[in-house]
C-alpha positions in Angstrom: 63.9 -7.8 54.8 62.4 -9.6 51.8 63.7 -12.8 53.0 62.1 -12.2 56.3 58.8 -11.3 54.9 58.9 -14.4 52.5 59.8 -16.8 55.5 57.0 -15.3 57.4 54.5 -15.6 54.7 55.5 -19.0 54.3 55.0 -20.0 57.9 51.7 -18.1 57.9 50.7 -20.4 55.0 51.4 -23.5 57.1 50.3 -22.3 60.5 47.5 -19.9 60.0 44.8 -22.4 61.3 46.6 -22.4 64.6 46.4 -18.6 65.1 43.6 -16.3 66.5 41.4 -14.5 64.2 43.1 -11.2 65.4 46.5 -12.6 64.8 45.6 -13.6 61.2 43.9 -10.3 60.3 47.0 -8.3 61.7 49.5 -10.6 60.0 47.4 -10.5 56.6 47.1 -6.8 56.7 50.9 -6.2 57.3 52.4 -8.9 55.2 50.0 -9.7 52.7 48.3 -6.5 52.0 51.4 -4.3 52.8 49.4 -2.0 55.3 51.5 0.2 57.6 51.3 -0.2 61.3 49.3 3.2 61.6 46.8 2.0 58.9 46.2 -1.2 60.7 45.7 0.7 64.0 43.2 3.1 62.5 41.1 0.2 61.0 41.1 -1.8 64.4 40.7 1.1 66.7 43.8 0.3 68.7 47.2 2.0 69.0 50.2 1.5 66.6 52.0 0.0 69.4 49.5 -2.5 70.2 49.4 -3.8 66.5 53.3 -3.9 66.6 53.6 -5.9 69.7 50.8 -8.2 68.4 52.6 -8.8 65.2 55.8 -9.3 67.0 54.5 -11.9 69.3 52.7 -13.6 66.4 55.9 -13.8 64.4 57.4 -15.5 67.6 54.6 -17.9 67.8 54.9 -18.9 64.2 58.7 -19.6 64.7 57.9 -21.6 67.7 55.4 -23.7 65.8 58.0 -24.1 63.1 60.7 -25.1 65.7 58.3 -28.1 66.9 56.7 -29.1 63.8 59.3 -28.3 60.8 56.7 -28.1 58.1 58.4 -25.2 56.3 61.8 -27.0 56.6 60.4 -30.3 55.2 58.7 -28.3 52.5 61.8 -26.7 51.3 63.8 -30.1 51.6 61.2 -31.7 49.4 61.2 -28.8 46.9 65.1 -29.2 46.5 64.6 -32.9 46.3 62.2 -32.6 43.3 64.3 -30.0 41.6 67.3 -32.5 42.0 65.2 -35.3 40.9 64.2 -33.4 37.7 67.8 -32.2 36.9 69.2 -35.7 37.3 66.4 -37.1 35.0 66.7 -34.5 32.3 70.6 -34.9 32.5 69.9 -38.7 32.0 71.9 -39.6 35.4 72.4 -43.3 36.1 69.4 -44.9 37.8 71.5 -45.3 41.2 71.7 -41.4 41.5 68.0 -41.0 40.8 66.9 -43.9 43.3 69.4 -42.1 45.9 67.3 -38.8 45.5 64.1 -40.7 45.8 65.4 -42.4 48.9 66.2 -39.0 50.4 62.7 -37.6 49.5 61.2 -40.7 51.2 63.2 -40.1 54.4 62.3 -36.5 54.9 59.6 -37.2 57.2 
């Protein structure tokens, strides 16, 4: 569950500008502020089921954006590449190894 929450928070960070205000509000309350579905329903004056359905649909929208744009995937590849680069430099790896990592970073996009 924690992995799913972390992934959705990251997808939200990348794709929030593409969501409606209602989608953003519900996701922020549910994932970022840890409100229950019932609490969100009370605040929004709609049914708990409506909140649940909206959140699930929005999760699918975020996953759809990621399938098309790959921003999260590219971000994680870059983070791994930079970590590998730091490790190689701190271990005084040969120049060819460092250049290979830089080349991989350049080719992410």
